[in-house]
C-alpha positions in Angstrom: 122.3 74.5 53.2 118.8 73.7 51.9 117.4 75.4 49.3 114.4 77.1 49.5 112.4 74.1 47.6 113.3 71.9 50.0 111.3 70.2 52.6 112.9 72.2 56.1 113.1 70.1 59.1 110.2 71.5 61.1 110.3 72.2 64.8 108.2 70.5 67.1 105.4 72.1 68.6 105.4 73.5 72.0 103.1 71.4 74.2 99.8 72.6 75.4 100.2 74.9 78.6 98.9 73.4 81.7 97.1 75.2 84.3 98.3 74.7 87.6 96.0 73.4 90.8 95.3 77.5 91.8 94.0 77.9 88.8 92.3 74.9 87.7 90.4 74.6 91.2 87.0 72.5 90.6 86.2 72.0 87.1 83.3 73.7 86.6 80.3 70.2 85.8 81.6 69.0 89.0 80.5 72.6 91.0 77.3 72.6 89.4 76.3 68.8 89.8 77.1 69.2 93.2 75.1 72.2 94.0 72.6 71.1 92.0 72.3 68.5 94.4 72.4 70.3 97.5 69.4 72.6 95.9 67.5 69.3 95.1 68.1 68.0 98.8 66.7 72.1 100.1 63.4 71.6 98.0 63.2 67.5 99.2 63.3 69.2 102.7 60.9 71.7 102.0 58.4 68.8 100.4 59.0 67.0 103.8 58.4 70.1 106.0 54.9 70.9 103.9 53.9 67.4 104.0 54.4 66.7 107.6 54.0 70.4 109.3 52.5 72.6 106.7 50.8 74.4 108.9 54.0 75.4 111.0 56.9 75.0 107.9 55.8 77.0 105.2 55.3 80.2 107.6 56.7 83.2 106.9 58.3 83.2 110.5 59.3 80.1 110.3 61.1 80.5 106.9 62.8 84.0 108.5 63.9 81.6 111.6 66.1 79.4 109.9 67.5 82.2 107.6 67.7 83.3 111.3 69.6 80.6 112.4 71.7 79.9 109.6 73.4 83.2 109.8 75.6 82.8 112.8 77.4 79.7 112.1 77.1 80.3 108.6 79.4 83.1 109.1 81.3 80.8 110.7 81.5 78.5 108.0 83.1 81.3 106.1 86.1 80.9 107.9 86.4 77.4 108.3 85.8 77.2 104.5 89.0 79.2 103.9 91.0 77.1 106.7 89.8 74.0 105.4 90.5 74.6 101.3 94.0 75.7 102.8 94.9 72.4 103.8 94.2 73.1 107.6 91.3 72.8 110.4 89.7 74.7 112.9 88.7 72.7 115.9 88.1 75.6 118.4 85.5 78.0 116.3 82.6 77.4 118.8 85.1 78.6 121.8 85.8 81.2 120.3 82.8 82.7 119.7 81.8 81.8 123.5 84.7 83.5 124.3 84.6 86.5 121.9 80.5 86.8 123.1 81.6 87.2 126.8 84.2 89.2 127.0 82.1 91.4 124.7 79.5 91.6 127.0 81.2 92.5 130.4 79.7 95.3 132.6 83.3 96.8 131.2 82.6 96.1 127.3 79.1 97.1 127.9 80.0 100.7 128.9 81.5 101.4 125.3 77.9 100.6 123.9 78.0 99.0 120.1 81.3 100.1 119.3 82.9 98.7 122.1 81.5 95.3 122.2 81.6 95.0 118.4 85.1 95.7 118.6 85.9 93.6 121.6 84.2 90.6 119.6 86.2 91.1 116.5 89.5 92.1 118.0 88.9 88.7 120.7 88.2 86.9 117.5 91.1 88.0 115.7 93.5 87.5 118.5 92.4 83.9 119.3 93.0 83.2 115.0 96.8 84.9 115.6 97.4 82.6 118.2 96.5 79.9 116.4 98.0 80.7 112.9 101.6 81.2 114.9 101.5 78.3 116.5 100.3 76.3 113.4 102.3 78.1 110.1 105.8 79.1 112.9 105.8 76.7 115.6 105.6 72.5 115.5 101.6 71.9 116.1 100.0 70.5 113.7 96.5 72.1 113.2 94.5 69.3 114.8 96.1 69.7 118.2 96.6 73.4 118.0 93.3 74.5 117.5 92.2 71.7 120.2 94.5 73.1 122.6 92.6 76.7 121.6 89.0 75.2 122.1 89.8 74.1 125.7 91.6 77.2 126.8 89.1 79.8 124.8 85.9 77.6 126.7 87.9 77.6 130.1 88.9 81.8 129.4 84.9 82.0 128.7 84.0 80.7 132.4 86.7 82.1 134.0 85.0 85.6 133.0 81.3 84.8 133.2 81.8 82.8 136.3 79.2 80.4 134.7 76.6 82.9 134.2 74.8 84.3 131.6 75.6 88.2 131.0 72.5 90.2 129.8 72.9 92.9 127.6 71.6 96.6 128.5 73.2 98.3 125.4 69.8 99.5 123.9 71.1 99.8 120.5 72.9 96.4 120.2 69.0 94.8 121.5 67.4 96.9 119.0 69.2 95.0 116.1 67.4 92.0 116.9 64.0 93.4 117.0 61.5 93.9 113.8 61.2 97.4 113.6 65.6 97.2 112.5 64.6 94.8 109.4 65.2 96.2 105.9 62.6 95.3 103.4 61.4 92.4 105.9 65.0 91.0 106.5 67.0 90.9 109.6 70.0 92.7 110.2 71.9 89.5 110.9 70.8 87.6 107.3 72.2 90.6 105.7 75.6 90.0 107.4 75.3 86.7 106.4 74.7 87.2 103.3 77.6 90.0 102.9 80.1 87.5 104.3 78.6 85.3 101.9 79.6 87.2 99.2 82.9 88.6 100.1 83.9 85.1 100.6 82.9 84.2 97.3 84.6 87.1 95.8 87.6 86.4 97.6 88.4 82.9 97.2 87.4 83.2 93.0 88.4 86.1 92.2 91.4 87.5 93.8 95.4 86.4 94.4 94.4 85.2 98.1 91.9 83.2 97.2 94.4 81.0 94.6 96.9 80.8 96.9 94.6 79.6 99.2 94.1 76.9 96.9 97.4 76.2 95.5 98.7 75.7 99.8 96.0 73.4 100.3 96.1 71.3 96.8 100.1 71.1 97.5 102.4 73.3 99.8 105.9 72.4 98.9 105.2 73.0 94.9 103.3 76.8 96.4 106.7 77.2 98.0 108.9 76.5 94.9 106.8 79.0 92.9 107.3 81.8 95.5 104.3 81.7 97.4 104.6 82.7 101.4 103.1 79.2 102.7 103.1 79.9 106.3 101.9 83.8 105.8 99.4 82.5 104.0 98.7 79.6 106.2 98.5 82.4 109.2 96.0 85.0 107.7 93.7 81.9 107.2 93.3 81.5 110.7 93.5 84.9 111.1 90.6 85.4 108.6 88.4 82.2 110.6 88.8 84.1 114.1 87.3 87.4 112.6 84.1 85.3 111.3 84.4 83.7 114.5 84.3 87.4 116.3 81.6 88.8 113.6 79.3 85.6 114.6 79.9 85.9 118.2 78.9 89.6 118.1 75.6 88.7 115.6 74.9 85.2 118.7 74.8 88.6 120.9 72.4 90.8 119.5 70.0 87.3 118.7 70.3 86.1 122.2 70.8 89.6 124.2 73.4 87.9 126.4 76.6 86.3 126.5 77.3 82.6 127.7 80.0 80.4 128.4 78.3 77.6 126.6 77.6 79.7 123.6 79.1 78.3 120.1 78.5 74.4 121.2 79.4 72.2 118.4 79.9 75.4 116.2 82.8 73.4 114.6 80.9 69.9 113.9 78.3 71.9 112.2 80.7 74.5 110.5 83.0 71.5 109.4 80.3 69.5 107.9 78.5 72.1 106.3 81.7 73.1 104.3 82.6 69.5 103.3 78.6 68.2 102.2 79.2 71.5 100.1 82.1 69.9 98.6 85.2 71.1 99.8 87.4 68.8 99.9 89.4 67.8 103.8 92.5 67.3 102.7 92.4 70.9 101.4 92.8 72.4 97.5 89.4 72.1 96.7 85.7 73.6 98.1 83.1 76.8 97.3 81.5 79.1 99.5 78.3 78.3 97.8 78.5 75.0 98.5 79.6 75.6 101.9 76.3 78.4 102.3 73.9 75.4 100.7 75.1 73.3 103.8 74.5 75.4 105.9 70.9 76.1 104.8 70.4 72.2 104.7 71.7 71.2 108.1 69.7 74.4 109.5 66.5 72.9 107.4 66.8 69.5 108.8 67.4 70.9 112.6 64.1 73.2 111.9 62.2 69.9 110.6 63.5 67.8 113.7 62.1 70.5 116.4 58.7 70.9 114.3 58.4 67.4 114.6 59.4 66.9 118.7 62.5 64.6 117.5 64.9 64.7 120.5 68.3 66.6 119.6 70.8 63.5 120.2 68.5 62.1 117.0 69.6 65.4 115.0 73.1 64.7 116.0 73.2 61.1 114.8 71.9 62.5 111.7 74.7 65.2 111.3 77.1 62.6 112.1 75.8 60.2 109.0 75.6 62.9 106.9 79.4 63.6 107.4 80.1 59.9 107.0 78.2 59.8 103.9 80.1 63.4 102.2 83.5 61.7 103.0 82.8 58.5 101.8 81.4 60.4 98.2 85.2 62.0 98.4 86.9 59.2 98.7 84.6 57.4 96.0 85.5 60.3 93.5 89.0 60.6 94.0 89.7 57.2 93.3 87.7 57.1 89.8 
């Protein structure tokens, strides 16, 4: 028995607590650098527009057009960002937008007015998301195959419902949302919807348990399961969220074009995935931000606008987008190996 004055054996200090991947996410410096880089790209694009087409690009109408065109694909991108962070992929978003827009503009649906059309678009989006989620979370199908099947099926059903024809909207309350009289302080309602969805997505991903679980499942599904997270249910909810965003985007597209067509949402899956990737979302899951995805959408929309103003062909636009995607993926791979 040691005396009070003797050297007592000290217990080793406990190891420092390590943060789980769900709480760690992306380091703040890396997020800041990527966001600043995207802002720099936007500034450079604005400078190019100001030099090449100063009389057209810097007008208020054109800048308003860029924001409006960003809104529809931007809402889709928010949903796709959640899916990719959760370790999945959704190739069906464009087809779901087409199906929802066609279904919501049938003569029967338009008889119920604005509320009926909006509810129909949301239900179609949620229904498609539910099918995707069940097949992926509880079925034997991988996300690529399940959403590819949904892409083909939704496109086919949209073509069947519309009979290949454009369905013109006759509901005045819906058409009125697209005119300048409905703007709030000069801002189109579609832009306000996009801003609202983006802010809600940012809050959900970064400030809620749902967001932390999404990051955890995408980072390591097995570790998340052992930690008590219902991985299957989380994946199902992610595809429901993606479908809901598609339904919202479909109604926005109806307002924007005043019609529903089976060709709506063409290549939206490419644009949404590309915007998420260049915004910093990791294709393998577990990392990403809504802010980065929004900046990615603005970059792509500005590029498209510049190409149109400079009379460049659409095929050149697609080549440029493909090159940007490849570059973004290579940058991600390079950072992972460091």
